[in-house]
Each structure stands twice: as C-alpha cells, then as structure tokens.
N, C-alpha and C positions, 0 to 999 in steps of 0.2 A: 109350857112344854119344853122338853129337854132334848128331844130327838125326833127324827122323822124316818123310821124304819118299820118294816114289816117283818115278822119271824115266822116261819113255816116249820112245825116239827114233823120229822120222819125218822124212822129207825135207821134208814140208809142215808141220811142228810149229808154225810161226809162225801159218799160216793156220787150223789146227785149233784153236790156242789162242784166236784171235779169235773163231771160231764158238762155242767153249765158253762164252766170256765174254758174248757178245752175244745168243746164241740159247738157250743151254742153261742159264744160271745157275750155271755151274761156274766157279769162279776159280782157275784154274791160275797157274803161274808159268812163263814161257819162259826158257829159257838157251840162248843160242847154243852151238853152231851149229843143233842139231836137237832139243832136248829140252823136252818138256812135263813140269813138275814139279808134282806133287800133294803138298801138306802133309797129313800124316796123324798125327795125335796121338791117343792113347788117352784123353785127358782129355775131348775133345768131339767125336771123330769116331766114329760107330758103324760096325759092319760094313755096315748098310744104307746108309749114307751112301756108303761106298766102292764098294758095289755099284752104287748109282745113278749116280755118277760115272763109273764104267767103262762102264755101259750107254749113258750119254749121249755119251761118247767114241766108243764103237762106232757110234752112230747118225749122229754127224757125219761118221765116215768111210765108212761104208757108203752113206749118202745124198749123200755129197760135198757136204755143206753148207759145207765150208771153201773149195770153189771161188768163193764170193761174196766172198772177201776177197782183198786184194792180197798179193803175196809180199814186198812191201817192209816192212821191219822198222824202224820209224822211232821207237818209243817203248818204254818199259819197261812190263811188265805186273805 
C-alpha cells in the first residue's frame, strides 16, 4: 500500500475544494482535472473525522456553497 487517500470526482471539484477550505475547515487536496482528495491515515484520523468531513462535503454540494468561488484554478491546495 502506497498511500491512504480517497478521491472524489466532481465537475466543480475546484470550487468545492475552495468552499471546504474557506467555510468548512476541511483541508482537502485538489488534483486536476476534477478530483477532491482526502488524506485518511489511521494513525490520526478517526471514523468520526471521516464522517464529519463527508457531511461537510455533502453540505457544500447540497447548499451549493461552492458557487461563491471562481472556476479559475490558479493555485495549489
């Protein structure tokens, strides 16, 4: 096993990533073209942490909080 991450694809992944960072205090990694990547290591990430992150992602998408962010990807997250 070389890594411990989960990637979620979405056409607005960049904007969702920005909303997660700026509004939800979730620190994902963005990978072009459309992946939100979450680092999940059993050393310091609990099941509760994972559940809370997924619920925050769900909230960003359902409430369309990502629409407040530009589609222009100009920096690394």
